[in-house]
Every structure is written in C-alpha cells, then in structure tokens.
N, CA, C and O atoms as a printed pandas DataFrame, in Angstrom:
     atom_number atom_name residue_name chain_id  residue_number  x_coord  y_coord  z_coord
0              1         N          MET        A               1    6.517  -22.556   19.968
1              2        CA          MET        A               1    6.415  -21.172   19.748
2              3         C          MET        A               1    5.442  -21.034   18.381
3              4         O          MET        A               1    5.654  -21.692   17.362
4              5         N          THR        A               2    4.393  -20.115   18.519
5              6        CA          THR        A               2    3.435  -20.054   17.480
6              7         C          THR        A               2    3.929  -18.869   16.708
7              8         O          THR        A               2    4.481  -17.891   17.213
8              9         N          LEU        A               3    3.668  -19.054   15.381
9             10        CA          LEU        A               3    3.979  -17.938   14.662
10            11         C          LEU        A               3    2.856  -16.936   14.657
11            12         O          LEU        A               3    1.670  -17.205   14.843
12            13         N          SER        A               4    3.418  -15.636   14.401
13            14        CA          SER        A               4    2.236  -14.625   14.207
14            15         C          SER        A               4    1.631  -14.496   12.934
15            16         O          SER        A               4    2.403  -14.771   12.015
16            17         N          SER        A               5    0.649  -14.210   12.643
17            18        CA          SER        A               5    0.088  -13.665   11.228
18            19         C          SER        A               5    0.837  -12.765   10.494
19            20         O          SER        A               5    1.492  -11.945   11.136
20            21         N          GLN        A               6    0.886  -12.736    9.167
21            22        CA          GLN        A               6    1.517  -11.625    8.546
22            23         C          GLN        A               6    0.240  -10.716    7.873
23            24         O          GLN        A               6   -0.909  -11.095    7.644
24            25         N          ARG        A               7    0.762   -9.584    7.677
25            26        CA          ARG        A               7   -0.249   -8.679    6.955
26            27         C          ARG        A               7   -0.045   -8.847    5.558
27            28         O          ARG        A               7    1.056   -9.066    5.052
28            29         N          ARG        A               8   -1.218   -8.732    4.885
29            30        CA          ARG        A               8   -1.278   -8.859    3.539
30            31         C          ARG        A               8   -0.560   -7.724    2.740
31            32         O          ARG        A               8   -0.636   -6.563    3.141
32            33         N          TYR        A               9    0.124   -8.046    1.636
33            34        CA          TYR        A               9    0.767   -6.878    0.945
34            35         C          TYR        A               9    0.718   -6.970   -0.608
35            36         O          TYR        A               9    0.171   -7.931   -1.148
36            37         N          LEU        A              10    1.241   -6.054   -1.258
37            38        CA          LEU        A              10    1.324   -6.111   -2.723
38            39         C          LEU        A              10    2.671   -5.365   -3.001
39            40         O          LEU        A              10    3.183   -4.450   -2.355
40            41         N          HIS        A              11    3.116   -6.005   -4.145
41            42        CA          HIS        A              11    4.218   -5.065   -4.797
42            43         C          HIS        A              11    3.605   -4.297   -6.020
43            44         O          HIS        A              11    2.769   -4.808   -6.766
44            45         N          PRO        A              12    4.096   -3.019   -6.161
45            46        CA          PRO        A              12    3.811   -2.310   -7.327
46            47         C          PRO        A              12    4.160   -2.894   -8.586
47            48         O          PRO        A              12    5.228   -3.473   -8.780
48            49         N          LEU        A              13    3.102   -2.714   -9.591
49            50        CA          LEU        A              13    3.585   -3.050  -11.148
50            51         C          LEU        A              13    4.235   -1.943  -11.734
51            52         O          LEU        A              13    4.147   -0.757  -11.414
52            53         N          PRO        A              14    4.931   -2.496  -12.673
53            54        CA          PRO        A              14    5.898   -1.405  -13.536
54            55         C          PRO        A              14    5.000   -0.205  -13.754
55            56         O          PRO        A              14    3.854   -0.329  -14.184
56            57         N          ASP        A              15    5.588    1.046  -13.423
57            58        CA          ASP        A              15    4.899    2.372  -13.650
58            59         C          ASP        A              15    3.726    2.476  -13.139
59            60         O          ASP        A              15    2.988    3.293  -13.689
60            61         N          GLU        A              16    3.262    1.826  -12.136
61            62        CA          GLU        A              16    1.899    1.988  -11.222
62            63         C          GLU        A              16    2.125    3.205  -10.158
63            64         O          GLU        A              16    3.040    3.295   -9.340
64            65         N          THR        A              17    1.306    3.902  -10.328
65            66        CA          THR        A              17    1.232    5.073   -9.452
66            67         C          THR        A              17    0.541    4.617   -8.031
67            68         O          THR        A              17   -0.229    3.659   -8.110
68            69         N          PHE        A              18    0.714    5.128   -6.925
69            70        CA          PHE        A              18    0.137    4.887   -5.628
70            71         C          PHE        A              18   -1.337    4.889   -5.614
71            72         O          PHE        A              18   -1.875    4.117   -4.820
72            73         N          ASP        A              19   -2.076    5.629   -6.362
73            74        CA          ASP        A              19   -3.511    5.790   -6.564
74            75         C          ASP        A              19   -3.910    4.611   -7.330
75            76         O          ASP        A              19   -5.015    4.128   -7.082
76            77         N          GLU        A              20   -3.163    4.069   -8.238
77            78        CA          GLU        A              20   -3.658    2.982   -9.202
78            79         C          GLU        A              20   -3.437    1.767   -8.281
79            80         O          GLU        A              20   -4.285    0.880   -8.380
80            81         N          LEU        A              21   -2.542    1.602   -7.494
81            82        CA          LEU        A              21   -2.457    0.492   -6.800
82            83         C          LEU        A              21   -3.398    0.375   -5.653
83            84         O          LEU        A              21   -3.837   -0.708   -5.268
84            85         N          ALA        A              22   -3.733    1.674   -5.049
85            86        CA          ALA        A              22   -4.643    1.589   -4.123
86            87         C          ALA        A              22   -6.221    1.094   -4.730
87            88         O          ALA        A              22   -7.022    0.426   -4.076
88            89         N          MET        A              23   -6.386    1.482   -5.806
89            90        CA          MET        A              23   -7.634    0.917   -6.550
90            91         C          MET        A              23   -7.602   -0.567   -6.932
91            92         O          MET        A              23   -8.618   -1.252   -7.048
92            93         N          ARG        A              24   -6.372   -0.997   -7.113
93            94        CA          ARG        A              24   -6.202   -2.407   -7.410
94            95         C          ARG        A              24   -6.419   -3.212   -6.126
95            96         O          ARG        A              24   -7.119   -4.224   -6.077
96            97         N          ALA        A              25   -5.707   -2.635   -5.008
97            98        CA          ALA        A              25   -5.715   -3.377   -3.836
98            99         C          ALA        A              25   -7.275   -3.244   -2.966
99           100         O          ALA        A              25   -7.783   -4.183   -2.352
100          101         N          LEU        A              26   -7.748   -2.140   -3.059
101          102        CA          LEU        A              26   -9.179   -2.036   -2.389
102          103         C          LEU        A              26  -10.095   -1.422   -3.337
103          104         O          LEU        A              26  -10.356   -0.221   -3.268
104          105         N          PRO        A              27  -10.677   -2.317   -4.366
105          106        CA          PRO        A              27  -11.602   -2.050   -5.161
106          107         C          PRO        A              27  -12.961   -1.556   -4.746
107          108         O          PRO        A              27  -13.613   -0.758   -5.420
108          109         N          GLU        A              28  -13.380   -2.101   -3.532
109          110        CA          GLU        A              28  -14.569   -1.875   -3.001
110          111         C          GLU        A              28  -14.800   -0.532   -2.368
111          112         O          GLU        A              28  -15.926   -0.161   -2.034
112          113         N          LEU        A              29  -13.634    0.245   -2.197
113          114        CA          LEU        A              29  -13.735    1.648   -1.762
114          115         C          LEU        A              29  -13.593    2.535   -2.908
115          116         O          LEU        A              29  -13.041    2.139   -3.934
116          117         N          GLU        A              30  -14.116    3.858   -2.777
117          118        CA          GLU        A              30  -13.880    4.856   -3.790
118          119         C          GLU        A              30  -12.443    5.157   -3.805
119          120         O          GLU        A              30  -11.828    5.055   -2.744
120          121         N          PRO        A              31  -11.828    5.517   -4.883
121          122        CA          PRO        A              31  -10.717    5.828   -5.068
122          123         C          PRO        A              31   -9.784    6.635   -4.165
123          124         O          PRO        A              31   -8.606    6.327   -3.987
124          125         N          SER        A              32  -10.431    7.761   -3.568
125          126        CA          SER        A              32   -9.762    8.711   -2.787
126          127         C          SER        A              32   -9.670    8.087   -1.256
127          128         O          SER        A              32   -8.786    8.375   -0.449
128          129         N          LYS        A              33  -10.693    7.235   -1.041
129          130        CA          LYS        A              33  -10.634    6.474    0.482
130          131         C          LYS        A              33   -9.665    5.357    0.394
131          132         O          LYS        A              33   -8.905    5.093    1.325
132          133         N          ALA        A              34   -9.691    4.661   -0.790
133          134        CA          ALA        A              34   -8.621    3.638   -0.917
134          135         C          ALA        A              34   -7.273    4.005   -0.731
135          136         O          ALA        A              34   -6.541    3.323   -0.013
136          137         N          SER        A              35   -6.815    5.170   -1.397
137          138        CA          SER        A              35   -5.609    5.640   -1.520
138          139         C          SER        A              35   -5.213    6.173   -0.067
139          140         O          SER        A              35   -4.126    5.892    0.440
140          141         N          GLU        A              36   -6.324    7.084    0.663
141          142        CA          GLU        A              36   -6.009    7.541    2.088
142          143         C          GLU        A              36   -5.766    6.338    3.029
143          144         O          GLU        A              36   -4.915    6.392    3.917
144          145         N          GLN        A              37   -6.565    5.212    2.801
145          146        CA          GLN        A              37   -6.396    4.123    3.745
146          147         C          GLN        A              37   -4.960    3.634    3.605
147          148         O          GLN        A              37   -4.249    3.574    4.608
148          149         N          LEU        A              38   -4.491    3.270    2.371
149          150        CA          LEU        A              38   -3.244    2.638    2.070
150          151         C          LEU        A              38   -2.099    3.674    2.849
151          152         O          LEU        A              38   -1.214    3.267    3.602
152          153         N          LYS        A              39   -2.325    5.009    2.505
153          154        CA          LYS        A              39   -1.230    5.720    2.982
154          155         C          LYS        A              39   -1.255    5.622    4.364
155          156         O          LYS        A              39   -0.150    5.581    4.905
156          157         N          SER        A              40   -2.233    5.574    5.069
157          158        CA          SER        A              40   -2.118    5.513    6.671
158          159         C          SER        A              40   -1.429    4.186    7.072
159          160         O          SER        A              40   -0.776    4.195    8.115
160          161         N          TRP        A              41   -1.505    3.117    6.392
161          162        CA          TRP        A              41   -0.796    1.858    6.695
162          163         C          TRP        A              41    0.581    1.830    6.229
163          164         O          TRP        A              41    1.350    0.952    6.618
164          165         N          ASN        A              42    0.961    2.805    5.360
165          166        CA          ASN        A              42    2.416    2.578    4.558
166          167         C          ASN        A              42    3.186    3.868    4.704
167          168         O          ASN        A              42    3.810    4.315    3.741
168          169         N          LEU        A              43    3.167    4.495    5.892
169          170        CA          LEU        A              43    3.934    5.876    6.025
170          171         C          LEU        A              43    5.369    5.794    5.557
171          172         O          LEU        A              43    5.895    6.714    4.930
172          173         N          HIS        A              44    6.082    4.511    5.922
173          174        CA          HIS        A              44    7.502    4.189    5.465
174          175         C          HIS        A              44    7.624    4.636    3.956
175          176         O          HIS        A              44    8.705    5.113    3.612
176          177         N          ILE        A              45    6.649    4.528    3.060
177          178        CA          ILE        A              45    6.841    4.853    1.675
178          179         C          ILE        A              45    6.885    6.398    1.341
179          180         O          ILE        A              45    7.468    6.842    0.352
180          181         N          PHE        A              46    6.183    7.204    2.303
181          182        CA          PHE        A              46    6.088    8.756    2.228
182          183         C          PHE        A              46    6.991    9.271    3.026
183          184         O          PHE        A              46    7.222   10.473    2.901
184          185         N          LEU        A              47    7.628    8.594    3.910
185          186        CA          LEU        A              47    8.798    9.353    4.664
186          187         C          LEU        A              47   10.188    9.650    3.870
187          188         O          LEU        A              47   10.884   10.658    3.996
188          189         N          ARG        A              48   10.457    8.383    2.911
189          190        CA          ARG        A              48   11.635    8.365    2.475
190          191         C          ARG        A              48   11.779    8.996    1.003
191          192         O          ARG        A              48   12.844    9.117    0.399
192          193         N          ARG        A              49   10.696    9.320    0.606
193          194        CA          ARG        A              49   10.698    9.834   -1.239
194          195         C          ARG        A              49    9.562   10.590   -1.266
195          196         O          ARG        A              49    8.623   10.563   -0.470
196          197         N          PRO        A              50    9.765   11.504   -2.581
197          198        CA          PRO        A              50    8.358   12.240   -2.666
198          199         C          PRO        A              50    7.075   11.309   -2.774
199          200         O          PRO        A              50    7.164   10.149   -3.179
200          201         N          PRO        A              51    5.953   11.854   -2.410
201          202        CA          PRO        A              51    4.817   11.086   -2.158
202          203         C          PRO        A              51    4.305   10.457   -3.713
203          204         O          PRO        A              51    4.497   11.104   -4.742
204          205         N          GLY        A              52    3.734    9.313   -3.710
205          206        CA          GLY        A              52    3.373    8.664   -4.813
206          207         C          GLY        A              52    4.317    7.958   -5.676
207          208         O          GLY        A              52    3.886    7.363   -6.664
208          209         N          VAL        A              53    5.654    7.969   -5.376
209          210        CA          VAL        A              53    6.730    7.451   -6.136
210          211         C          VAL        A              53    6.976    6.006   -5.430
211          212         O          VAL        A              53    7.353    5.882   -4.265
212          213         N          LEU        A              54    6.727    5.030   -6.242
213          214        CA          LEU        A              54    6.944    3.609   -5.922
214          215         C          LEU        A              54    8.150    2.855   -6.748
215          216         O          LEU        A              54    8.516    3.117   -7.894
216          217         N          LEU        A              55    8.651    1.885   -5.894
217          218        CA          LEU        A              55    9.717    1.047   -6.615
218          219         C          LEU        A              55    9.283   -0.183   -6.558
219          220         O          LEU        A              55    8.593   -0.545   -5.605
220          221         N          GLY        A              56    9.609   -0.998   -7.539
221          222        CA          GLY        A              56    9.065   -2.391   -7.698
222          223         C          GLY        A              56    9.375   -3.335   -6.498
223          224         O          GLY        A              56    8.760   -4.386   -6.317
224          225         N          SER        A              57   10.354   -2.892   -5.706
225          226        CA          SER        A              57   10.808   -3.673   -4.561
226          227         C          SER        A              57    9.889   -3.160   -3.355
227          228         O          SER        A              57    9.914   -3.853   -2.338
228          229         N          ASP        A              58    9.220   -2.214   -3.360
229          230        CA          ASP        A              58    8.455   -1.651   -2.281
230          231         C          ASP        A              58    7.356   -2.707   -1.791
231          232         O          ASP        A              58    6.761   -3.384   -2.629
232          233         N          ILE        A              59    7.127   -2.823   -0.594
233          234        CA          ILE        A              59    6.261   -3.608   -0.006
234          235         C          ILE        A              59    5.048   -2.639    0.558
235          236         O          ILE        A              59    5.172   -1.854    1.499
236          237         N          VAL        A              60    3.957   -2.840   -0.144
237          238        CA          VAL        A              60    2.917   -1.952    0.246
238          239         C          VAL        A              60    1.559   -2.752    1.008
239          240         O          VAL        A              60    0.767   -3.462    0.388
240          241         N          PHE        A              61    1.497   -2.484    2.381
241          242        CA          PHE        A              61    0.588   -3.137    3.179
242          243         C          PHE        A              61   -0.723   -2.986    2.666
243          244         O          PHE        A              61   -0.923   -1.861    2.208
244          245         N          ILE        A              62   -1.870   -3.929    2.586
245          246        CA          ILE        A              62   -3.004   -3.669    2.094
246          247         C          ILE        A              62   -4.052   -3.980    3.249
247          248         O          ILE        A              62   -5.247   -4.127    2.992
248          249         N          GLU        A              63   -3.618   -4.056    4.327
249          250        CA          GLU        A              63   -4.608   -4.126    5.452
250          251         C          GLU        A              63   -3.984   -3.771    6.826
251          252         O          GLU        A              63   -2.765   -3.780    7.000
252          253         N          ASP        A              64   -4.882   -3.456    7.795
253          254        CA          ASP        A              64   -4.666   -2.699    9.042
254          255         C          ASP        A              64   -3.510   -3.548    9.839
255          256         O          ASP        A              64   -3.527   -4.778    9.826
256          257         N          PRO        A              65   -2.760   -2.988   10.357
257          258        CA          PRO        A              65   -1.706   -3.599   11.232
258          259         C          PRO        A              65   -2.037   -4.265   12.396
259          260         O          PRO        A              65   -1.250   -5.020   12.967
260          261         N          ALA        A              66   -3.455   -3.967   12.885
261          262        CA          ALA        A              66   -3.950   -4.494   14.083
262          263         C          ALA        A              66   -4.301   -6.112   13.929
263          264         O          ALA        A              66   -4.748   -6.741   14.888
C-alpha cells in the first residue's frame, strides 16, 4: 500500500492574525492575494468561528488540495 502525500500546513503563532499568517506562508504573493488563496484552501476555519480568529491548534493548509 502506498501512502498518499500530505498537504503542507502551518500552525498560527501566538496572537497571529490570518492575514499575517498568509504573508508568512506565501511571501511571494501580494498580501491580499495570499490571504484569499489561503481562505479558499481553509474554509473549515471560517465556517466555525468569526473570520480571522485563529487558535494555536489550528491547521492552516498552505497548498492546494489537488
């Protein structure tokens, strides 16, 4: 049985906002594009609490699920 590859992810730093995490994860993109890209890959974060609120235990995917 072959293991599937895992998506890369980050955990938020203490008091880090979603926009700050996006800039850290995708520094090659402009901040608004980085944030929108991460939001599209991490809908689970925005469905369960107010937008932009992160917990230290959150898993934030930093690459496309494909």
